[in-house]
ZAVEX-357386 format. One record per residue (C-alpha): y, x, z; chain; residue number from 1. Coordinates in nm, 2 decimals, padded with zeros to 4 digits. Layout:
+--------+--------+--------+---+-----+
!     c2 !     c1 !     c3 ! c !   k !
+--------+--------+--------+---+-----+
!      Y !      X !      Z ! A ! NUM !
...
+--------+--------+--------+---+-----+
//
This chain:
+--------+--------+--------+---+-----+
!     c2 !     c1 !     c3 ! c !   k !
+--------+--------+--------+---+-----+
!  00.00 !  00.00 !  00.00 ! A !   1 !
!  00.34 !  00.13 ! -00.10 ! A !   2 !
!  00.63 !  00.07 !  00.14 ! A !   3 !
!  00.85 !  00.34 ! -00.01 ! A !   4 !
!  01.14 !  00.27 !  00.22 ! A !   5 !
!  01.32 !  00.05 ! -00.03 ! A !   6 !
!  01.36 ! -00.31 !  00.06 ! A !   7 !
!  01.35 ! -00.57 ! -00.22 ! A !   8 !
!  01.52 ! -00.90 ! -00.17 ! A !   9 !
!  01.33 ! -01.18 ! -00.34 ! A !  10 !
!  01.55 ! -01.48 ! -00.42 ! A !  11 !
!  01.35 ! -01.80 ! -00.48 ! A !  12 !
!  01.56 ! -02.09 ! -00.61 ! A !  13 !
!  01.34 ! -02.39 ! -00.59 ! A !  14 !
!  01.33 ! -02.77 ! -00.62 ! A !  15 !
!  01.05 ! -03.03 ! -00.61 ! A !  16 !
!  00.76 ! -02.79 ! -00.70 ! A !  17 !
!  00.57 ! -02.75 ! -00.37 ! A !  18 !
!  00.24 ! -02.62 ! -00.53 ! A !  19 !
!  00.43 ! -02.37 ! -00.73 ! A !  20 !
!  00.63 ! -02.26 ! -00.43 ! A !  21 !
!  00.31 ! -02.20 ! -00.24 ! A !  22 !
!  00.17 ! -01.98 ! -00.52 ! A !  23 !
!  00.50 ! -01.78 ! -00.53 ! A !  24 !
!  00.48 ! -01.71 ! -00.16 ! A !  25 !
!  00.12 ! -01.61 ! -00.19 ! A !  26 !
!  00.19 ! -01.38 ! -00.48 ! A !  27 !
!  00.46 ! -01.20 ! -00.29 ! A !  28 !
!  00.25 ! -01.16 !  00.02 ! A !  29 !
! -00.02 ! -00.99 ! -00.20 ! A !  30 !
!  00.23 ! -00.73 ! -00.34 ! A !  31 !
!  00.12 ! -00.37 ! -00.29 ! A !  32 !
!  00.48 ! -00.30 ! -00.20 ! A !  33 !
!  00.52 ! -00.48 !  00.13 ! A !  34 !
!  00.88 ! -00.39 !  00.22 ! A !  35 !
!  01.05 ! -00.70 !  00.09 ! A !  36 !
!  01.23 ! -01.00 !  00.23 ! A !  37 !
!  01.24 ! -01.35 !  00.07 ! A !  38 !
!  01.50 ! -01.63 !  00.08 ! A !  39 !
!  01.36 ! -01.97 ! -00.03 ! A !  40 !
!  01.66 ! -02.17 ! -00.14 ! A !  41 !
!  01.56 ! -02.54 ! -00.16 ! A !  42 !
!  01.80 ! -02.72 ! -00.39 ! A !  43 !
!  01.79 ! -03.05 ! -00.20 ! A !  44 !
!  01.43 ! -03.13 ! -00.30 ! A !  45 !
!  01.34 ! -03.50 ! -00.28 ! A !  46 !
!  00.98 ! -03.40 ! -00.22 ! A !  47 !
!  00.94 ! -03.33 !  00.15 ! A !  48 !
!  00.65 ! -03.10 !  00.09 ! A !  49 !
!  00.89 ! -02.83 ! -00.03 ! A !  50 !
!  01.06 ! -02.81 !  00.30 ! A !  51 !
!  00.73 ! -02.82 !  00.49 ! A !  52 !
!  00.59 ! -02.53 !  00.29 ! A !  53 !
!  00.91 ! -02.33 !  00.31 ! A !  54 !
!  00.95 ! -02.37 !  00.69 ! A !  55 !
!  00.59 ! -02.30 !  00.75 ! A !  56 !
!  00.61 ! -01.98 !  00.55 ! A !  57 !
!  00.92 ! -01.87 !  00.74 ! A !  58 !
!  00.75 ! -01.94 !  01.08 ! A !  59 !
!  00.44 ! -01.74 !  00.98 ! A !  60 !
!  00.60 ! -01.44 !  00.81 ! A !  61 !
!  00.91 ! -01.27 !  00.95 ! A !  62 !
!  01.00 ! -01.15 !  00.60 ! A !  63 !
!  01.06 ! -01.50 !  00.48 ! A !  64 !
!  01.35 ! -01.73 !  00.54 ! A !  65 !
!  01.41 ! -02.09 !  00.43 ! A !  66 !
!  01.74 ! -02.26 !  00.35 ! A !  67 !
!  01.79 ! -02.62 !  00.24 ! A !  68 !
!  02.10 ! -02.70 !  00.04 ! A !  69 !
!  02.27 ! -03.03 !  00.13 ! A !  70 !
!  02.30 ! -03.14 ! -00.23 ! A !  71 !
!  02.15 ! -03.04 ! -00.56 ! A !  72 !
!  02.39 ! -02.77 ! -00.70 ! A !  73 !
!  02.19 ! -02.73 ! -01.02 ! A !  74 !
!  01.96 ! -02.44 ! -01.11 ! A !  75 !
!  02.24 ! -02.20 ! -01.21 ! A !  76 !
!  02.43 ! -02.23 ! -00.89 ! A !  77 !
!  02.11 ! -02.19 ! -00.69 ! A !  78 !
!  02.03 ! -01.87 ! -00.88 ! A !  79 !
!  02.38 ! -01.74 ! -00.79 ! A !  80 !
!  02.35 ! -01.86 ! -00.43 ! A !  81 !
!  02.04 ! -01.64 ! -00.36 ! A !  82 !
!  02.22 ! -01.34 ! -00.50 ! A !  83 !
!  02.52 ! -01.41 ! -00.27 ! A !  84 !
!  02.28 ! -01.40 !  00.03 ! A !  85 !
!  02.11 ! -01.08 ! -00.06 ! A !  86 !
!  02.13 ! -00.77 !  00.17 ! A !  87 !
!  01.89 ! -00.51 !  00.02 ! A !  88 !
!  01.93 ! -00.23 ! -00.23 ! A !  89 !
!  01.70 ! -00.41 ! -00.48 ! A !  90 !
!  01.68 ! -00.77 ! -00.59 ! A !  91 !
!  01.46 ! -00.99 ! -00.80 ! A !  92 !
!  01.46 ! -01.36 ! -00.88 ! A !  93 !
!  01.13 ! -01.54 ! -00.85 ! A !  94 !
!  01.06 ! -01.88 ! -01.00 ! A !  95 !
!  00.87 ! -02.13 ! -00.80 ! A !  96 !
!  00.60 ! -02.17 ! -01.06 ! A !  97 !
!  00.50 ! -01.83 ! -01.19 ! A !  98 !
!  00.23 ! -01.57 ! -01.11 ! A !  99 !
!  00.29 ! -01.20 ! -01.04 ! A ! 100 !
!  00.03 ! -00.93 ! -01.04 ! A ! 101 !
!  00.00 ! -00.75 ! -00.70 ! A ! 102 !
!  00.15 ! -00.43 ! -00.84 ! A ! 103 !
!  00.46 ! -00.60 ! -01.00 ! A ! 104 !
!  00.71 ! -00.48 ! -00.74 ! A ! 105 !
!  00.56 ! -00.14 ! -00.69 ! A ! 106 !
!  00.55 ! -00.06 ! -01.06 ! A ! 107 !
!  00.91 ! -00.16 ! -01.13 ! A ! 108 !
!  01.03 !  00.03 ! -00.82 ! A ! 109 !
!  00.85 !  00.33 ! -00.95 ! A ! 110 !
!  01.02 !  00.30 ! -01.29 ! A ! 111 !
!  01.36 !  00.29 ! -01.12 ! A ! 112 !
!  01.27 !  00.59 ! -00.90 ! A ! 113 !
!  01.18 !  00.79 ! -01.21 ! A ! 114 !
!  01.48 !  00.67 ! -01.40 ! A ! 115 !
!  01.77 !  00.69 ! -01.15 ! A ! 116 !
!  02.04 !  00.60 ! -01.40 ! A ! 117 !
!  01.86 !  00.27 ! -01.49 ! A ! 118 !
!  01.98 ! -00.04 ! -01.31 ! A ! 119 !
!  01.70 ! -00.28 ! -01.39 ! A ! 120 !
!  01.33 ! -00.25 ! -01.46 ! A ! 121 !
!  01.11 ! -00.51 ! -01.62 ! A ! 122 !
!  00.75 ! -00.56 ! -01.73 ! A ! 123 !
!  00.61 ! -00.75 ! -02.02 ! A ! 124 !
!  00.49 ! -01.10 ! -01.97 ! A ! 125 !
!  00.26 ! -01.37 ! -02.11 ! A ! 126 !
!  00.29 ! -01.75 ! -02.09 ! A ! 127 !
!  00.04 ! -01.95 ! -01.90 ! A ! 128 !
! -00.01 ! -02.33 ! -01.93 ! A ! 129 !
! -00.02 ! -02.59 ! -01.65 ! A ! 130 !
! -00.38 ! -02.48 ! -01.57 ! A ! 131 !
! -00.29 ! -02.11 ! -01.55 ! A ! 132 !
! -00.46 ! -02.03 ! -01.89 ! A ! 133 !
! -00.27 ! -01.76 ! -02.09 ! A ! 134 !
! -00.18 ! -01.90 ! -02.43 ! A ! 135 !
!  00.09 ! -01.67 ! -02.56 ! A ! 136 !
!  00.15 ! -01.29 ! -02.54 ! A ! 137 !
!  00.47 ! -01.11 ! -02.65 ! A ! 138 !
!  00.53 ! -00.77 ! -02.81 ! A ! 139 !
!  00.59 ! -00.51 ! -02.54 ! A ! 140 !
!  00.93 ! -00.53 ! -02.39 ! A ! 141 !
!  00.98 ! -00.15 ! -02.39 ! A ! 142 !
!  01.14 ! -00.22 ! -02.72 ! A ! 143 !
!  01.45 ! -00.33 ! -02.52 ! A ! 144 !
!  01.45 ! -00.02 ! -02.29 ! A ! 145 !
!  01.76 !  00.20 ! -02.30 ! A ! 146 !
!  01.80 !  00.45 ! -02.58 ! A ! 147 !
!  02.11 !  00.65 ! -02.67 ! A ! 148 !
!  02.41 !  00.45 ! -02.56 ! A ! 149 !
!  02.53 !  00.12 ! -02.42 ! A ! 150 !
!  02.64 !  00.02 ! -02.77 ! A ! 151 !
!  02.30 !  00.09 ! -02.92 ! A ! 152 !
!  02.13 ! -00.10 ! -02.63 ! A ! 153 !
!  02.36 ! -00.39 ! -02.69 ! A ! 154 !
!  02.28 ! -00.39 ! -03.06 ! A ! 155 !
!  01.91 ! -00.38 ! -03.00 ! A ! 156 !
!  01.93 ! -00.66 ! -02.75 ! A ! 157 !
!  02.15 ! -00.89 ! -02.95 ! A ! 158 !
!  01.94 ! -00.84 ! -03.27 ! A ! 159 !
!  01.61 ! -00.92 ! -03.10 ! A ! 160 !
!  01.51 ! -01.28 ! -03.19 ! A ! 161 !
!  01.54 ! -01.52 ! -02.89 ! A ! 162 !
!  01.19 ! -01.66 ! -02.97 ! A ! 163 !
!  01.04 ! -01.32 ! -02.88 ! A ! 164 !
!  01.12 ! -01.37 ! -02.51 ! A ! 165 !
!  01.41 ! -01.15 ! -02.42 ! A ! 166 !
!  01.55 ! -01.41 ! -02.18 ! A ! 167 !
!  01.26 ! -01.33 ! -01.94 ! A ! 168 !
!  01.41 ! -01.00 ! -01.85 ! A ! 169 !
!  01.62 ! -01.19 ! -01.60 ! A ! 170 !
!  01.30 ! -01.19 ! -01.38 ! A ! 171 !
!  01.30 ! -00.81 ! -01.37 ! A ! 172 !
!  01.39 ! -00.59 ! -01.07 ! A ! 173 !
!  01.76 ! -00.50 ! -01.03 ! A ! 174 !
!  01.95 ! -00.25 ! -00.83 ! A ! 175 !
!  02.15 ! -00.49 ! -00.63 ! A ! 176 !
!  02.49 ! -00.32 ! -00.65 ! A ! 177 !
!  02.49 ! -00.35 ! -01.03 ! A ! 178 !
!  02.36 ! -00.70 ! -01.03 ! A ! 179 !
!  02.62 ! -00.81 ! -00.77 ! A ! 180 !
!  02.90 ! -00.66 ! -00.97 ! A ! 181 !
!  02.77 ! -00.84 ! -01.29 ! A ! 182 !
!  02.75 ! -01.17 ! -01.12 ! A ! 183 !
!  03.10 ! -01.14 ! -00.98 ! A ! 184 !
!  03.24 ! -01.03 ! -01.32 ! A ! 185 !
!  03.08 ! -01.24 ! -01.58 ! A ! 186 !
!  02.83 ! -01.50 ! -01.44 ! A ! 187 !
!  03.08 ! -01.78 ! -01.51 ! A ! 188 !
!  03.16 ! -01.65 ! -01.85 ! A ! 189 !
!  02.78 ! -01.64 ! -01.94 ! A ! 190 !
!  02.75 ! -02.00 ! -01.82 ! A ! 191 !
!  02.39 ! -02.03 ! -01.73 ! A ! 192 !
!  02.41 ! -02.41 ! -01.76 ! A ! 193 !
!  02.48 ! -02.38 ! -02.14 ! A ! 194 !
!  02.24 ! -02.29 ! -02.42 ! A ! 195 !
!  02.11 ! -01.94 ! -02.38 ! A ! 196 !
!  02.31 ! -01.86 ! -02.07 ! A ! 197 !
!  02.05 ! -01.63 ! -01.93 ! A ! 198 !
!  02.04 ! -01.43 ! -02.26 ! A ! 199 !
!  02.42 ! -01.40 ! -02.26 ! A ! 200 !
!  02.42 ! -01.28 ! -01.90 ! A ! 201 !
!  02.15 ! -01.02 ! -01.98 ! A ! 202 !
!  02.35 ! -00.91 ! -02.28 ! A ! 203 !
!  02.65 ! -00.84 ! -02.05 ! A ! 204 !
!  02.42 ! -00.64 ! -01.82 ! A ! 205 !
!  02.25 ! -00.42 ! -02.08 ! A ! 206 !
!  02.59 ! -00.36 ! -02.25 ! A ! 207 !
!  02.70 ! -00.20 ! -01.92 ! A ! 208 !
!  02.39 ! -00.05 ! -01.76 ! A ! 209 !
!  02.07 !  00.13 ! -01.89 ! A ! 210 !
!  01.74 ! -00.05 ! -01.83 ! A ! 211 !
!  01.38 !  00.05 ! -01.84 ! A ! 212 !
!  01.05 ! -00.14 ! -01.89 ! A ! 213 !
!  00.67 ! -00.12 ! -01.91 ! A ! 214 !
!  00.45 ! -00.29 ! -02.16 ! A ! 215 !
!  00.20 ! -00.39 ! -01.89 ! A ! 216 !
!  00.18 ! -00.76 ! -01.84 ! A ! 217 !
!  00.26 ! -00.81 ! -01.48 ! A ! 218 !
!  00.43 ! -01.15 ! -01.48 ! A ! 219 !
!  00.28 ! -01.47 ! -01.60 ! A ! 220 !
!  00.54 ! -01.73 ! -01.69 ! A ! 221 !
!  00.43 ! -02.08 ! -01.66 ! A ! 222 !
!  00.52 ! -02.34 ! -01.93 ! A ! 223 !
!  00.47 ! -02.71 ! -01.89 ! A ! 224 !
!  00.21 ! -02.75 ! -02.17 ! A ! 225 !
! -00.16 ! -02.80 ! -02.22 ! A ! 226 !
! -00.17 ! -02.56 ! -02.52 ! A ! 227 !
! -00.43 ! -02.29 ! -02.52 ! A ! 228 !
! -00.31 ! -02.12 ! -02.84 ! A ! 229 !
!  00.05 ! -02.04 ! -02.95 ! A ! 230 !
!  00.15 ! -02.00 ! -03.31 ! A ! 231 !
!  00.49 ! -01.92 ! -03.46 ! A ! 232 !
!  00.55 ! -02.17 ! -03.74 ! A ! 233 !
!  00.85 ! -01.99 ! -03.89 ! A ! 234 !
!  00.96 ! -01.63 ! -03.92 ! A ! 235 !
!  01.11 ! -01.51 ! -03.58 ! A ! 236 !
!  01.47 ! -01.48 ! -03.72 ! A ! 237 !
!  01.46 ! -01.85 ! -03.82 ! A ! 238 !
!  01.45 ! -01.95 ! -03.45 ! A ! 239 !
!  01.79 ! -01.80 ! -03.38 ! A ! 240 !
!  01.99 ! -02.10 ! -03.23 ! A ! 241 !
!  02.08 ! -02.45 ! -03.34 ! A ! 242 !
!  02.39 ! -02.45 ! -03.55 ! A ! 243 !
!  02.57 ! -02.70 ! -03.33 ! A ! 244 !
!  02.55 ! -02.46 ! -03.03 ! A ! 245 !
!  02.61 ! -02.15 ! -03.23 ! A ! 246 !
!  02.99 ! -02.12 ! -03.17 ! A ! 247 !
!  02.96 ! -02.14 ! -02.79 ! A ! 248 !
!  02.67 ! -01.90 ! -02.78 ! A ! 249 !
!  02.86 ! -01.65 ! -02.99 ! A ! 250 !
!  03.18 ! -01.68 ! -02.80 ! A ! 251 !
!  03.01 ! -01.63 ! -02.46 ! A ! 252 !
!  02.86 ! -01.31 ! -02.59 ! A ! 253 !
!  03.20 ! -01.20 ! -02.69 ! A ! 254 !
!  03.34 ! -01.29 ! -02.34 ! A ! 255 !
!  03.09 ! -01.09 ! -02.15 ! A ! 256 !
!  03.11 ! -00.78 ! -02.37 ! A ! 257 !
!  03.26 ! -00.49 ! -02.18 ! A ! 258 !
!  03.49 ! -00.35 ! -02.46 ! A ! 259 !
!  03.62 ! -00.40 ! -02.81 ! A ! 260 !
!  03.35 ! -00.20 ! -02.98 ! A ! 261 !
!  03.09 ! -00.43 ! -02.83 ! A ! 262 !
!  03.29 ! -00.74 ! -02.92 ! A ! 263 !
!  03.30 ! -00.62 ! -03.28 ! A ! 264 !
!  02.93 ! -00.57 ! -03.27 ! A ! 265 !
!  02.87 ! -00.92 ! -03.14 ! A ! 266 !
!  03.08 ! -01.09 ! -03.41 ! A ! 267 !
!  02.91 ! -00.89 ! -03.69 ! A ! 268 !
!  02.56 ! -00.93 ! -03.56 ! A ! 269 !
!  02.59 ! -01.30 ! -03.49 ! A ! 270 !
!  02.74 ! -01.36 ! -03.83 ! A ! 271 !
!  02.46 ! -01.17 ! -04.00 ! A ! 272 !
!  02.19 ! -01.33 ! -03.80 ! A ! 273 !
!  02.32 ! -01.68 ! -03.87 ! A ! 274 !
!  02.32 ! -01.61 ! -04.24 ! A ! 275 !
!  01.96 ! -01.47 ! -04.22 ! A ! 276 !
!  01.84 ! -01.78 ! -04.03 ! A ! 277 !
!  01.95 ! -02.03 ! -04.29 ! A ! 278 !
!  01.84 ! -01.81 ! -04.58 ! A ! 279 !
!  01.50 ! -01.79 ! -04.42 ! A ! 280 !
!  01.48 ! -02.16 ! -04.37 ! A ! 281 !
!  01.53 ! -02.23 ! -04.74 ! A ! 282 !
!  01.30 ! -01.95 ! -04.84 ! A ! 283 !
!  01.55 ! -01.70 ! -04.97 ! A ! 284 !
!  01.50 ! -01.43 ! -04.71 ! A ! 285 !
+--------+--------+--------+---+-----+
//
């Protein structure tokens, strides 16, 4: 078991998924890195079992605390709330319906130890259905690890098709100081309540900070489906974003960009990707 001296704060925004919350708690308790603390933030669940499970876990494990919000703030505000309560050098969000391999935290901490300039580490993922059966795998996420410069990283990230899963990097392990600064600076600009808000926030982050990943699948993201096989029905670039939401999505990328060079990159890249999408949809690309 790796304690390593570094405390990881696990923020669990949850609402009305008691069985998923129980699994999340169990996954964290099985982590090989045991030096963590967890805040379960119950977003005014109407299902009383959520509170029962949260309070019971907090009573049984001193690393766990439970907080119930008086009213439903929405998912984005609950995600921000757990960051605002954090008090450890490392932070991760944990959904109340996913599965983590026991070495998830230890592996990502080790990546950050070996890459001291990197401010976030992530693993690859797969998707599991309601029954926990894996039905989709993704290309390794090391394709989004840092390379030569912030601008090159921003370019690689923005050009990666959304359908290939880059939004899931938000469930990586962050150095808290960099995450806290980012939340304060551009969380509202990213607007996680709007289409692709998590992608926009991540774009702002990788435009400022180097990141590192492993291609090992250590996180299993649950999707509410009974599928056992996943097939892309169009070329990846054809899934870019619905035209009606394009302008907001583009403009929010511009707003979170750290400098004019990155803003120029956003405008050029989004213009090219939009053109490619519609050419591909009519069979000309």
